[in-house]
Jmol script that loads the backbone (N, CA, C; Angstrom):
load data "model"
ATOM      1  N   MET A   1     -38.588   5.873  31.956  1.00  0.00           N
ATOM      2  CA  MET A   1     -38.721   5.126  30.890  1.00  0.00           C
ATOM      3  C   MET A   1     -37.678   5.781  30.250  1.00  0.00           C
ATOM      4  N   ARG A   2     -36.776   4.409  29.046  1.00  0.00           N
ATOM      5  CA  ARG A   2     -35.760   5.207  28.240  1.00  0.00           C
ATOM      6  C   ARG A   2     -36.964   5.443  27.233  1.00  0.00           C
ATOM      7  N   ALA A   3     -35.794   6.714  26.518  1.00  0.00           N
ATOM      8  CA  ALA A   3     -36.115   7.057  25.308  1.00  0.00           C
ATOM      9  C   ALA A   3     -35.348   6.357  24.367  1.00  0.00           C
ATOM     10  N   TRP A   4     -35.995   5.995  23.047  1.00  0.00           N
ATOM     11  CA  TRP A   4     -35.305   5.538  21.773  1.00  0.00           C
ATOM     12  C   TRP A   4     -34.615   5.648  21.145  1.00  0.00           C
ATOM     13  N   ILE A   5     -33.333   5.714  21.031  1.00  0.00           N
ATOM     14  CA  ILE A   5     -32.278   6.562  20.371  1.00  0.00           C
ATOM     15  C   ILE A   5     -31.699   5.133  18.891  1.00  0.00           C
ATOM     16  N   PRO A   6     -31.995   5.910  17.548  1.00  0.00           N
ATOM     17  CA  PRO A   6     -32.022   5.206  16.645  1.00  0.00           C
ATOM     18  C   PRO A   6     -30.052   4.757  16.763  1.00  0.00           C
ATOM     19  N   SER A   7     -29.518   3.805  15.397  1.00  0.00           N
ATOM     20  CA  SER A   7     -27.821   3.327  15.844  1.00  0.00           C
ATOM     21  C   SER A   7     -27.937   2.672  14.783  1.00  0.00           C
ATOM     22  N   LEU A   8     -26.767   3.015  13.894  1.00  0.00           N
ATOM     23  CA  LEU A   8     -26.601   2.225  12.987  1.00  0.00           C
ATOM     24  C   LEU A   8     -25.972   0.645  13.560  1.00  0.00           C
ATOM     25  N   GLU A   9     -26.431  -0.052  12.283  1.00  0.00           N
ATOM     26  CA  GLU A   9     -26.145  -1.563  12.395  1.00  0.00           C
ATOM     27  C   GLU A   9     -24.326  -1.663  11.867  1.00  0.00           C
ATOM     28  N   LYS A  10     -24.091  -0.943  10.545  1.00  0.00           N
ATOM     29  CA  LYS A  10     -23.056  -1.626  10.041  1.00  0.00           C
ATOM     30  C   LYS A  10     -22.938   0.011   9.584  1.00  0.00           C
ATOM     31  N   ILE A  11     -21.062   0.277   9.288  1.00  0.00           N
ATOM     32  CA  ILE A  11     -20.982   1.179   8.531  1.00  0.00           C
ATOM     33  C   ILE A  11     -20.224   0.425   7.336  1.00  0.00           C
ATOM     34  N   THR A  12     -20.135   1.029   6.302  1.00  0.00           N
ATOM     35  CA  THR A  12     -19.455   0.421   4.909  1.00  0.00           C
ATOM     36  C   THR A  12     -19.085   1.691   4.621  1.00  0.00           C
ATOM     37  N   GLY A  13     -18.057   1.353   3.827  1.00  0.00           N
ATOM     38  CA  GLY A  13     -17.050   2.239   2.895  1.00  0.00           C
ATOM     39  C   GLY A  13     -15.813   2.290   3.140  1.00  0.00           C
ATOM     40  N   ARG A  14     -15.394   3.200   2.357  1.00  0.00           N
ATOM     41  CA  ARG A  14     -13.739   2.674   1.981  1.00  0.00           C
ATOM     42  C   ARG A  14     -13.088   2.542   3.482  1.00  0.00           C
ATOM     43  N   ILE A  15     -11.769   1.625   3.840  1.00  0.00           N
ATOM     44  CA  ILE A  15     -11.510   1.501   4.989  1.00  0.00           C
ATOM     45  C   ILE A  15      -9.846   2.149   4.460  1.00  0.00           C
ATOM     46  N   LYS A  16      -9.422   2.886   5.329  1.00  0.00           N
ATOM     47  CA  LYS A  16      -8.658   3.271   5.048  1.00  0.00           C
ATOM     48  C   LYS A  16      -7.070   2.929   5.913  1.00  0.00           C
ATOM     49  N   SER A  17      -6.035   2.243   5.193  1.00  0.00           N
ATOM     50  CA  SER A  17      -5.254   1.814   5.701  1.00  0.00           C
ATOM     51  C   SER A  17      -3.978   2.405   7.122  1.00  0.00           C
ATOM     52  N   VAL A  18      -3.691   2.302   7.761  1.00  0.00           N
ATOM     53  CA  VAL A  18      -2.569   3.298   8.198  1.00  0.00           C
ATOM     54  C   VAL A  18      -1.336   1.996   8.646  1.00  0.00           C
ATOM     55  N   PHE A  19      -0.190   2.227   8.037  1.00  0.00           N
ATOM     56  CA  PHE A  19       1.158   1.326   8.550  1.00  0.00           C
ATOM     57  C   PHE A  19       1.708   1.550   9.618  1.00  0.00           C
ATOM     58  N   ILE A  20       2.325   1.384  10.089  1.00  0.00           N
ATOM     59  CA  ILE A  20       3.151   2.049  11.456  1.00  0.00           C
ATOM     60  C   ILE A  20       4.398   1.095  11.489  1.00  0.00           C
ATOM     61  N   ASN A  21       4.889   2.068  11.325  1.00  0.00           N
ATOM     62  CA  ASN A  21       6.714   2.213  10.648  1.00  0.00           C
ATOM     63  C   ASN A  21       7.684   1.368  12.131  1.00  0.00           C
ATOM     64  N   SER A  22       8.881   1.413  12.185  1.00  0.00           N
ATOM     65  CA  SER A  22       9.666   1.011  13.298  1.00  0.00           C
ATOM     66  C   SER A  22      10.284   1.968  14.296  1.00  0.00           C
ATOM     67  N   ALA A  23       9.672   2.920  14.156  1.00  0.00           N
ATOM     68  CA  ALA A  23       9.473   3.894  15.376  1.00  0.00           C
ATOM     69  C   ALA A  23       7.987   3.981  16.175  1.00  0.00           C
ATOM     70  N   GLY A  24       7.278   3.477  15.365  1.00  0.00           N
ATOM     71  CA  GLY A  24       5.727   2.968  16.222  1.00  0.00           C
ATOM     72  C   GLY A  24       5.027   3.932  15.636  1.00  0.00           C
ATOM     73  N   ASP A  25       5.368   5.079  14.763  1.00  0.00           N
ATOM     74  CA  ASP A  25       4.815   5.960  14.638  1.00  0.00           C
ATOM     75  C   ASP A  25       3.642   5.771  13.110  1.00  0.00           C
ATOM     76  N   TYR A  26       2.601   6.230  13.311  1.00  0.00           N
ATOM     77  CA  TYR A  26       1.393   5.827  12.632  1.00  0.00           C
ATOM     78  C   TYR A  26       1.816   6.508  10.869  1.00  0.00           C
ATOM     79  N   ILE A  27       1.651   5.924   9.649  1.00  0.00           N
ATOM     80  CA  ILE A  27       1.564   6.335   8.506  1.00  0.00           C
ATOM     81  C   ILE A  27       0.267   5.981   7.674  1.00  0.00           C
ATOM     82  N   ASP A  28       0.167   7.240   6.569  1.00  0.00           N
ATOM     83  CA  ASP A  28      -0.951   7.247   6.162  1.00  0.00           C
ATOM     84  C   ASP A  28      -0.747   6.451   4.678  1.00  0.00           C
ATOM     85  N   ASP A  29      -1.928   5.542   4.344  1.00  0.00           N
ATOM     86  CA  ASP A  29      -1.550   5.350   2.934  1.00  0.00           C
ATOM     87  C   ASP A  29      -1.137   5.755   1.888  1.00  0.00           C
ATOM     88  N   ASP A  30      -2.001   7.217   2.094  1.00  0.00           N
ATOM     89  CA  ASP A  30      -1.335   8.419   1.151  1.00  0.00           C
ATOM     90  C   ASP A  30      -0.425   8.558   0.685  1.00  0.00           C
ATOM     91  N   VAL A  31       0.651   8.280   1.536  1.00  0.00           N
ATOM     92  CA  VAL A  31       2.142   8.993   1.337  1.00  0.00           C
ATOM     93  C   VAL A  31       2.748   7.430   0.082  1.00  0.00           C
ATOM     94  N   PHE A  32       1.946   6.452   0.116  1.00  0.00           N
ATOM     95  CA  PHE A  32       2.412   5.483  -0.930  1.00  0.00           C
ATOM     96  C   PHE A  32       1.596   5.962  -2.203  1.00  0.00           C
ATOM     97  N   PHE A  33       0.692   6.057  -1.931  1.00  0.00           N
ATOM     98  CA  PHE A  33       0.094   6.372  -3.506  1.00  0.00           C
ATOM     99  C   PHE A  33       0.521   7.854  -4.479  1.00  0.00           C
ATOM    100  N   ALA A  34       0.879   9.003  -3.463  1.00  0.00           N
ATOM    101  CA  ALA A  34       1.857  10.149  -4.227  1.00  0.00           C
ATOM    102  C   ALA A  34       2.879   9.449  -4.427  1.00  0.00           C
ATOM    103  N   LEU A  35       3.970   8.476  -3.664  1.00  0.00           N
ATOM    104  CA  LEU A  35       5.150   7.904  -4.093  1.00  0.00           C
ATOM    105  C   LEU A  35       4.968   7.207  -5.524  1.00  0.00           C
ATOM    106  N   LEU A  36       3.692   6.051  -5.591  1.00  0.00           N
ATOM    107  CA  LEU A  36       4.037   5.018  -7.028  1.00  0.00           C
ATOM    108  C   LEU A  36       2.554   5.753  -7.900  1.00  0.00           C
ATOM    109  N   ARG A  37       1.716   6.836  -8.043  1.00  0.00           N
ATOM    110  CA  ARG A  37       1.045   7.239  -8.691  1.00  0.00           C
ATOM    111  C   ARG A  37       1.710   7.537 -10.151  1.00  0.00           C
ATOM    112  N   LEU A  38       2.667   8.539 -10.250  1.00  0.00           N
ATOM    113  CA  LEU A  38       2.795   8.916 -11.475  1.00  0.00           C
ATOM    114  C   LEU A  38       4.226   8.583 -11.844  1.00  0.00           C
ATOM    115  N   LYS A  39       4.894   7.343 -11.409  1.00  0.00           N
ATOM    116  CA  LYS A  39       5.281   6.608 -12.691  1.00  0.00           C
ATOM    117  C   LYS A  39       4.944   6.051 -13.836  1.00  0.00           C
ATOM    118  N   GLU A  40       5.834   6.491 -14.723  1.00  0.00           N
ATOM    119  CA  GLU A  40       5.546   6.451 -16.206  1.00  0.00           C
ATOM    120  C   GLU A  40       5.356   4.839 -16.724  1.00  0.00           C
ATOM    121  N   ASN A  41       5.916   3.877 -15.568  1.00  0.00           N
ATOM    122  CA  ASN A  41       5.722   2.712 -16.668  1.00  0.00           C
ATOM    123  C   ASN A  41       4.781   1.729 -15.742  1.00  0.00           C
ATOM    124  N   ILE A  42       4.122   2.482 -14.804  1.00  0.00           N
ATOM    125  CA  ILE A  42       3.505   1.682 -13.296  1.00  0.00           C
ATOM    126  C   ILE A  42       2.342   1.833 -13.845  1.00  0.00           C
ATOM    127  N   LYS A  43       1.590   1.095 -13.882  1.00  0.00           N
ATOM    128  CA  LYS A  43       0.093   1.156 -14.442  1.00  0.00           C
ATOM    129  C   LYS A  43      -1.146   0.608 -13.383  1.00  0.00           C
ATOM    130  N   LYS A  44      -0.769   0.037 -12.572  1.00  0.00           N
ATOM    131  CA  LYS A  44      -0.989  -0.202 -11.338  1.00  0.00           C
ATOM    132  C   LYS A  44      -0.462  -0.607  -9.894  1.00  0.00           C
ATOM    133  N   PHE A  45      -0.422  -0.545  -9.212  1.00  0.00           N
ATOM    134  CA  PHE A  45       0.014  -1.001  -7.662  1.00  0.00           C
ATOM    135  C   PHE A  45      -0.606  -1.122  -6.441  1.00  0.00           C
ATOM    136  N   GLN A  46       0.112  -1.953  -5.728  1.00  0.00           N
ATOM    137  CA  GLN A  46      -0.151  -2.144  -4.575  1.00  0.00           C
ATOM    138  C   GLN A  46       0.754  -2.151  -3.516  1.00  0.00           C
ATOM    139  N   ILE A  47       0.663  -2.029  -2.111  1.00  0.00           N
ATOM    140  CA  ILE A  47       1.402  -1.711  -1.382  1.00  0.00           C
ATOM    141  C   ILE A  47       0.393  -2.616  -0.370  1.00  0.00           C
ATOM    142  N   ILE A  48       1.449  -3.434   0.498  1.00  0.00           N
ATOM    143  CA  ILE A  48       1.062  -4.158   1.691  1.00  0.00           C
ATOM    144  C   ILE A  48       2.522  -4.594   2.660  1.00  0.00           C
ATOM    145  N   GLN A  49       1.436  -3.976   3.647  1.00  0.00           N
ATOM    146  CA  GLN A  49       2.773  -4.212   4.842  1.00  0.00           C
ATOM    147  C   GLN A  49       2.251  -5.867   5.813  1.00  0.00           C
ATOM    148  N   GLU A  50       3.420  -6.224   5.773  1.00  0.00           N
ATOM    149  CA  GLU A  50       3.242  -7.759   6.591  1.00  0.00           C
ATOM    150  C   GLU A  50       3.749  -7.832   7.421  1.00  0.00           C
ATOM    151  N   THR A  51       4.541  -7.026   7.423  1.00  0.00           N
ATOM    152  CA  THR A  51       5.070  -6.534   9.251  1.00  0.00           C
ATOM    153  C   THR A  51       5.662  -5.208   9.084  1.00  0.00           C
ATOM    154  N   VAL A  52       6.260  -4.895  10.374  1.00  0.00           N
ATOM    155  CA  VAL A  52       6.782  -3.298  11.141  1.00  0.00           C
ATOM    156  C   VAL A  52       7.779  -3.614   9.660  1.00  0.00           C
ATOM    157  N   GLU A  53       8.870  -4.294   9.404  1.00  0.00           N
ATOM    158  CA  GLU A  53       9.660  -4.116   8.560  1.00  0.00           C
ATOM    159  C   GLU A  53       9.385  -5.089   7.569  1.00  0.00           C
ATOM    160  N   TYR A  54       8.256  -5.357   7.141  1.00  0.00           N
ATOM    161  CA  TYR A  54       8.680  -6.192   5.333  1.00  0.00           C
ATOM    162  C   TYR A  54       7.424  -5.459   4.635  1.00  0.00           C
ATOM    163  N   ILE A  55       7.689  -5.278   3.689  1.00  0.00           N
ATOM    164  CA  ILE A  55       7.050  -4.289   2.690  1.00  0.00           C
ATOM    165  C   ILE A  55       6.819  -5.341   1.439  1.00  0.00           C
ATOM    166  N   ILE A  56       5.903  -5.094   0.974  1.00  0.00           N
ATOM    167  CA  ILE A  56       5.555  -6.225  -0.222  1.00  0.00           C
ATOM    168  C   ILE A  56       4.971  -4.780  -1.150  1.00  0.00           C
ATOM    169  N   VAL A  57       5.554  -4.989  -2.670  1.00  0.00           N
ATOM    170  CA  VAL A  57       4.770  -4.034  -3.367  1.00  0.00           C
ATOM    171  C   VAL A  57       4.229  -4.850  -4.972  1.00  0.00           C
ATOM    172  N   ASN A  58       3.797  -4.869  -5.298  1.00  0.00           N
ATOM    173  CA  ASN A  58       2.909  -5.378  -6.272  1.00  0.00           C
ATOM    174  C   ASN A  58       2.417  -4.613  -7.198  1.00  0.00           C
ATOM    175  N   LEU A  59       3.465  -4.883  -9.243  1.00  0.00           N
ATOM    176  CA  LEU A  59       2.830  -4.017  -9.364  1.00  0.00           C
ATOM    177  C   LEU A  59       2.849  -4.373 -10.937  1.00  0.00           C
ATOM    178  N   VAL A  60       2.140  -3.701 -11.821  1.00  0.00           N
ATOM    179  CA  VAL A  60       1.366  -4.186 -12.687  1.00  0.00           C
ATOM    180  C   VAL A  60       2.002  -3.108 -14.409  1.00  0.00           C
ATOM    181  N   LEU A  61       2.600  -3.270 -14.758  1.00  0.00           N
ATOM    182  CA  LEU A  61       3.369  -2.712 -15.580  1.00  0.00           C
ATOM    183  C   LEU A  61       2.696  -2.141 -16.796  1.00  0.00           C
ATOM    184  N   ILE A  62       3.306  -0.951 -17.378  1.00  0.00           N
ATOM    185  CA  ILE A  62       2.198  -0.093 -19.355  1.00  0.00           C
ATOM    186  C   ILE A  62       2.723  -1.604 -19.872  1.00  0.00           C
ATOM    187  N   ASP A  63       4.838  -1.494 -20.007  1.00  0.00           N
ATOM    188  CA  ASP A  63       5.148  -2.020 -20.416  1.00  0.00           C
ATOM    189  C   ASP A  63       6.295  -3.151 -20.108  1.00  0.00           C
ATOM    190  N   LYS A  64       6.422  -4.291 -20.316  1.00  0.00           N
ATOM    191  CA  LYS A  64       7.163  -5.576 -19.354  1.00  0.00           C
ATOM    192  C   LYS A  64       8.337  -5.179 -20.282  1.00  0.00           C
ATOM    193  N   LYS A  65       8.721  -4.648 -21.251  1.00  0.00           N
ATOM    194  CA  LYS A  65       9.972  -4.652 -22.020  1.00  0.00           C
ATOM    195  C   LYS A  65      10.510  -3.346 -21.743  1.00  0.00           C
ATOM    196  N   LYS A  66      10.653  -2.726 -20.464  1.00  0.00           N
ATOM    197  CA  LYS A  66      10.966  -1.746 -19.912  1.00  0.00           C
ATOM    198  C   LYS A  66      11.605  -1.775 -18.465  1.00  0.00           C
ATOM    199  N   GLN A  67      11.418  -3.112 -18.444  1.00  0.00           N
ATOM    200  CA  GLN A  67      12.089  -3.281 -16.931  1.00  0.00           C
ATOM    201  C   GLN A  67      13.170  -2.831 -16.378  1.00  0.00           C
ATOM    202  N   GLU A  68      14.108  -2.742 -17.358  1.00  0.00           N
ATOM    203  CA  GLU A  68      15.401  -2.211 -16.858  1.00  0.00           C
ATOM    204  C   GLU A  68      14.693  -0.482 -15.999  1.00  0.00           C
ATOM    205  N   ASP A  69      14.064   0.243 -16.644  1.00  0.00           N
ATOM    206  CA  ASP A  69      13.878   1.331 -16.023  1.00  0.00           C
ATOM    207  C   ASP A  69      12.875   1.524 -14.956  1.00  0.00           C
ATOM    208  N   VAL A  70      12.050  -0.007 -14.747  1.00  0.00           N
ATOM    209  CA  VAL A  70      11.841   0.373 -13.449  1.00  0.00           C
ATOM    210  C   VAL A  70      12.711  -0.451 -12.020  1.00  0.00           C
ATOM    211  N   ASP A  71      13.706  -1.277 -12.313  1.00  0.00           N
ATOM    212  CA  ASP A  71      14.882  -1.202 -11.856  1.00  0.00           C
ATOM    213  C   ASP A  71      15.350  -0.223 -11.310  1.00  0.00           C
ATOM    214  N   ASN A  72      15.362   1.042 -11.663  1.00  0.00           N
ATOM    215  CA  ASN A  72      16.283   1.683 -11.815  1.00  0.00           C
ATOM    216  C   ASN A  72      15.108   2.974 -10.665  1.00  0.00           C
ATOM    217  N   GLU A  73      13.886   3.032 -10.937  1.00  0.00           N
ATOM    218  CA  GLU A  73      12.696   2.897  -9.864  1.00  0.00           C
ATOM    219  C   GLU A  73      12.633   2.717  -8.824  1.00  0.00           C
ATOM    220  N   PHE A  74      12.774   1.205  -8.925  1.00  0.00           N
ATOM    221  CA  PHE A  74      13.018   0.161  -7.460  1.00  0.00           C
ATOM    222  C   PHE A  74      13.672   0.834  -6.575  1.00  0.00           C
ATOM    223  N   ARG A  75      14.862   1.120  -6.772  1.00  0.00           N
ATOM    224  CA  ARG A  75      16.022   2.035  -5.850  1.00  0.00           C
ATOM    225  C   ARG A  75      15.620   3.434  -5.370  1.00  0.00           C
ATOM    226  N   GLU A  76      15.262   3.889  -6.127  1.00  0.00           N
ATOM    227  CA  GLU A  76      14.497   5.347  -5.714  1.00  0.00           C
ATOM    228  C   GLU A  76      13.303   5.290  -4.535  1.00  0.00           C
ATOM    229  N   ILE A  77      12.727   4.136  -4.997  1.00  0.00           N
ATOM    230  CA  ILE A  77      10.979   4.064  -4.409  1.00  0.00           C
ATOM    231  C   ILE A  77      11.410   3.225  -3.032  1.00  0.00           C
ATOM    232  N   SER A  78      12.732   2.059  -3.203  1.00  0.00           N
ATOM    233  CA  SER A  78      12.823   1.563  -1.845  1.00  0.00           C
ATOM    234  C   SER A  78      13.681   2.998  -0.690  1.00  0.00           C
ATOM    235  N   GLN A  79      14.363   3.732  -1.434  1.00  0.00           N
ATOM    236  CA  GLN A  79      15.299   4.909  -0.395  1.00  0.00           C
ATOM    237  C   GLN A  79      13.839   5.458   0.135  1.00  0.00           C
ATOM    238  N   LYS A  80      12.624   5.878  -0.475  1.00  0.00           N
ATOM    239  CA  LYS A  80      11.917   6.678   0.145  1.00  0.00           C
ATOM    240  C   LYS A  80      10.869   5.736   1.383  1.00  0.00           C
ATOM    241  N   ILE A  81      10.863   4.418   0.613  1.00  0.00           N
ATOM    242  CA  ILE A  81      10.160   4.009   1.366  1.00  0.00           C
ATOM    243  C   ILE A  81      10.723   3.411   2.992  1.00  0.00           C
ATOM    244  N   ARG A  82      11.679   3.768   2.807  1.00  0.00           N
ATOM    245  CA  ARG A  82      12.585   3.067   4.322  1.00  0.00           C
ATOM    246  C   ARG A  82      13.201   4.204   4.751  1.00  0.00           C
ATOM    247  N   LYS A  83      12.899   5.624   3.966  1.00  0.00           N
ATOM    248  CA  LYS A  83      13.419   6.725   4.612  1.00  0.00           C
ATOM    249  C   LYS A  83      11.790   6.832   5.891  1.00  0.00           C
ATOM    250  N   ILE A  84      10.994   6.728   5.142  1.00  0.00           N
ATOM    251  CA  ILE A  84       9.560   6.702   6.124  1.00  0.00           C
ATOM    252  C   ILE A  84       9.386   5.540   6.894  1.00  0.00           C
ATOM    253  N   MET A  85       9.454   4.326   6.481  1.00  0.00           N
ATOM    254  CA  MET A  85       9.392   3.102   7.051  1.00  0.00           C
ATOM    255  C   MET A  85      10.223   2.456   8.364  1.00  0.00           C
ATOM    256  N   GLY A  86      11.629   3.180   7.543  1.00  0.00           N
ATOM    257  CA  GLY A  86      12.639   2.749   8.601  1.00  0.00           C
ATOM    258  C   GLY A  86      13.808   1.804   8.134  1.00  0.00           C
ATOM    259  N   GLU A  87      15.062   2.538   8.167  1.00  0.00           N
ATOM    260  CA  GLU A  87      16.164   2.246   6.999  1.00  0.00           C
ATOM    261  C   GLU A  87      16.283   0.478   7.354  1.00  0.00           C
ATOM    262  N   ASP A  88      16.018  -0.482   8.209  1.00  0.00           N
ATOM    263  CA  ASP A  88      15.963  -1.648   8.058  1.00  0.00           C
ATOM    264  C   ASP A  88      14.627  -2.321   7.429  1.00  0.00           C
ATOM    265  N   THR A  89      13.622  -1.769   6.600  1.00  0.00           N
ATOM    266  CA  THR A  89      12.786  -2.216   5.627  1.00  0.00           C
ATOM    267  C   THR A  89      13.140  -3.370   4.770  1.00  0.00           C
ATOM    268  N   LYS A  90      12.989  -4.291   4.809  1.00  0.00           N
ATOM    269  CA  LYS A  90      13.117  -5.112   3.809  1.00  0.00           C
ATOM    270  C   LYS A  90      12.150  -5.323   3.020  1.00  0.00           C
ATOM    271  N   ILE A  91      11.682  -4.725   1.316  1.00  0.00           N
ATOM    272  CA  ILE A  91      10.817  -4.698   0.203  1.00  0.00           C
ATOM    273  C   ILE A  91      11.223  -5.798  -0.173  1.00  0.00           C
ATOM    274  N   LYS A  92      10.418  -6.441  -0.779  1.00  0.00           N
ATOM    275  CA  LYS A  92       9.761  -6.820  -1.555  1.00  0.00           C
ATOM    276  C   LYS A  92       8.952  -6.606  -3.165  1.00  0.00           C
ATOM    277  N   TYR A  93       9.699  -6.982  -4.333  1.00  0.00           N
ATOM    278  CA  TYR A  93       8.660  -5.947  -5.311  1.00  0.00           C
ATOM    279  C   TYR A  93       8.440  -7.455  -6.769  1.00  0.00           C
ATOM    280  N   ASN A  94       6.915  -7.228  -6.463  1.00  0.00           N
ATOM    281  CA  ASN A  94       6.216  -8.482  -8.108  1.00  0.00           C
ATOM    282  C   ASN A  94       5.933  -7.708  -8.946  1.00  0.00           C
ATOM    283  N   ILE A  95       6.302  -8.375 -10.167  1.00  0.00           N
ATOM    284  CA  ILE A  95       5.589  -7.622 -11.131  1.00  0.00           C
ATOM    285  C   ILE A  95       4.728  -8.837 -11.515  1.00  0.00           C
ATOM    286  N   VAL A  96       3.396  -8.132 -11.341  1.00  0.00           N
ATOM    287  CA  VAL A  96       2.327  -9.253 -12.051  1.00  0.00           C
ATOM    288  C   VAL A  96       1.800  -8.781 -13.132  1.00  0.00           C
ATOM    289  N   ASP A  97       0.720  -9.735 -13.629  1.00  0.00           N
ATOM    290  CA  ASP A  97      -0.254  -9.385 -14.800  1.00  0.00           C
ATOM    291  C   ASP A  97      -1.918  -8.423 -14.527  1.00  0.00           C
ATOM    292  N   GLU A  98      -2.353  -8.933 -13.188  1.00  0.00           N
ATOM    293  CA  GLU A  98      -3.401  -8.312 -12.471  1.00  0.00           C
ATOM    294  C   GLU A  98      -3.024  -8.440 -10.857  1.00  0.00           C
ATOM    295  N   ILE A  99      -3.537  -7.018 -10.475  1.00  0.00           N
ATOM    296  CA  ILE A  99      -4.020  -6.683  -8.821  1.00  0.00           C
ATOM    297  C   ILE A  99      -5.211  -7.403  -8.632  1.00  0.00           C
ATOM    298  N   GLU A 100      -5.689  -8.565  -7.955  1.00  0.00           N
ATOM    299  CA  GLU A 100      -6.790  -8.881  -7.586  1.00  0.00           C
ATOM    300  C   GLU A 100      -7.631  -7.717  -6.554  1.00  0.00           C
ATOM    301  N   PRO A 101      -8.707  -7.938  -7.083  1.00  0.00           N
ATOM    302  CA  PRO A 101     -10.115  -6.841  -5.882  1.00  0.00           C
ATOM    303  C   PRO A 101     -10.133  -7.262  -4.809  1.00  0.00           C
ATOM    304  N   SER A 102     -10.421  -7.002  -3.713  1.00  0.00           N
ATOM    305  CA  SER A 102     -10.267  -7.624  -2.484  1.00  0.00           C
ATOM    306  C   SER A 102     -11.898  -7.740  -2.315  1.00  0.00           C
ATOM    307  N   PRO A 103     -12.293  -8.667  -1.237  1.00  0.00           N
ATOM    308  CA  PRO A 103     -13.232  -9.517  -1.445  1.00  0.00           C
ATOM    309  C   PRO A 103     -14.692  -8.492  -1.283  1.00  0.00           C
ATOM    310  N   SER A 104     -14.524  -7.582  -1.506  1.00  0.00           N
ATOM    311  CA  SER A 104     -15.653  -6.212  -1.637  1.00  0.00           C
ATOM    312  C   SER A 104     -15.906  -5.664  -2.769  1.00  0.00           C
ATOM    313  N   GLY A 105     -14.778  -6.134  -3.575  1.00  0.00           N
ATOM    314  CA  GLY A 105     -14.622  -6.173  -4.810  1.00  0.00           C
ATOM    315  C   GLY A 105     -14.136  -4.679  -5.654  1.00  0.00           C
ATOM    316  N   LYS A 106     -13.155  -3.902  -4.668  1.00  0.00           N
ATOM    317  CA  LYS A 106     -12.804  -2.882  -4.587  1.00  0.00           C
ATOM    318  C   LYS A 106     -11.042  -2.812  -4.676  1.00  0.00           C
ATOM    319  N   TYR A 107     -10.249  -2.142  -5.302  1.00  0.00           N
ATOM    320  CA  TYR A 107      -9.010  -2.297  -5.742  1.00  0.00           C
ATOM    321  C   TYR A 107      -8.180  -1.434  -4.416  1.00  0.00           C
ATOM    322  N   MET A 108      -7.623  -1.942  -3.575  1.00  0.00           N
ATOM    323  CA  MET A 108      -6.856  -1.492  -2.715  1.00  0.00           C
ATOM    324  C   MET A 108      -5.369  -1.163  -2.834  1.00  0.00           C
ATOM    325  N   TYR A 109      -5.312  -0.061  -3.153  1.00  0.00           N
ATOM    326  CA  TYR A 109      -3.687   0.249  -3.605  1.00  0.00           C
ATOM    327  C   TYR A 109      -2.906   0.083  -2.234  1.00  0.00           C
ATOM    328  N   SER A 110      -3.101  -0.373  -1.189  1.00  0.00           N
ATOM    329  CA  SER A 110      -2.425  -0.334   0.179  1.00  0.00           C
ATOM    330  C   SER A 110      -3.416  -0.835   1.425  1.00  0.00           C
ATOM    331  N   TYR A 111      -2.296  -1.748   1.922  1.00  0.00           N
ATOM    332  CA  TYR A 111      -3.144  -2.374   3.081  1.00  0.00           C
ATOM    333  C   TYR A 111      -2.119  -2.988   3.992  1.00  0.00           C
ATOM    334  N   SER A 112      -2.451  -2.544   5.575  1.00  0.00           N
ATOM    335  CA  SER A 112      -1.720  -3.051   6.407  1.00  0.00           C
ATOM    336  C   SER A 112      -2.576  -4.440   6.803  1.00  0.00           C
ATOM    337  N   LYS A 113      -1.240  -5.575   7.055  1.00  0.00           N
ATOM    338  CA  LYS A 113      -1.967  -6.635   7.903  1.00  0.00           C
ATOM    339  C   LYS A 113      -1.714  -6.477   9.505  1.00  0.00           C
ATOM    340  N   ILE A 114      -0.887  -5.574   9.862  1.00  0.00           N
ATOM    341  CA  ILE A 114      -0.998  -5.715  11.238  1.00  0.00           C
ATOM    342  C   ILE A 114      -1.627  -5.136  12.178  1.00  0.00           C
ATOM    343  N   SER A 115      -2.431  -5.318  12.906  1.00  0.00           N
ATOM    344  CA  SER A 115      -3.403  -4.515  13.507  1.00  0.00           C
ATOM    345  C   SER A 115      -3.521  -3.481  14.236  1.00  0.00           C
ATOM    346  N   ASN A 116      -4.082  -2.699  14.344  1.00  0.00           N
ATOM    347  CA  ASN A 116      -3.717  -0.959  14.979  1.00  0.00           C
ATOM    348  C   ASN A 116      -4.341  -1.287  16.296  1.00  0.00           C
TER     349      ASN A 116
END
end "model"
wireframe off; spacefill off
backbone 0.3
color backbone group
């Protein structure tokens, strides 16, 4: 006779996104959080890995009039992303009014569309 063993039906909680760079290394999404969280004019951000060599950065700015300040930061951010993800990485920046929450209702500052 088999003993009854309790099991979980479903695990819920924060999903941690892992990015994959051009060398095939796994990159923790906390790297991107550290890269963008302290920028003066960035209120909210989201980094999306579309493919191994294509990253989208959505930004909600505190003051859209300071766009040229952000343009300077784009260069710095892009250099750091390429150092981590690969020199051929394409990066697209979108200035948006809001970043929509995920279907679970939570704000995801980063996620990868590449299946691990």
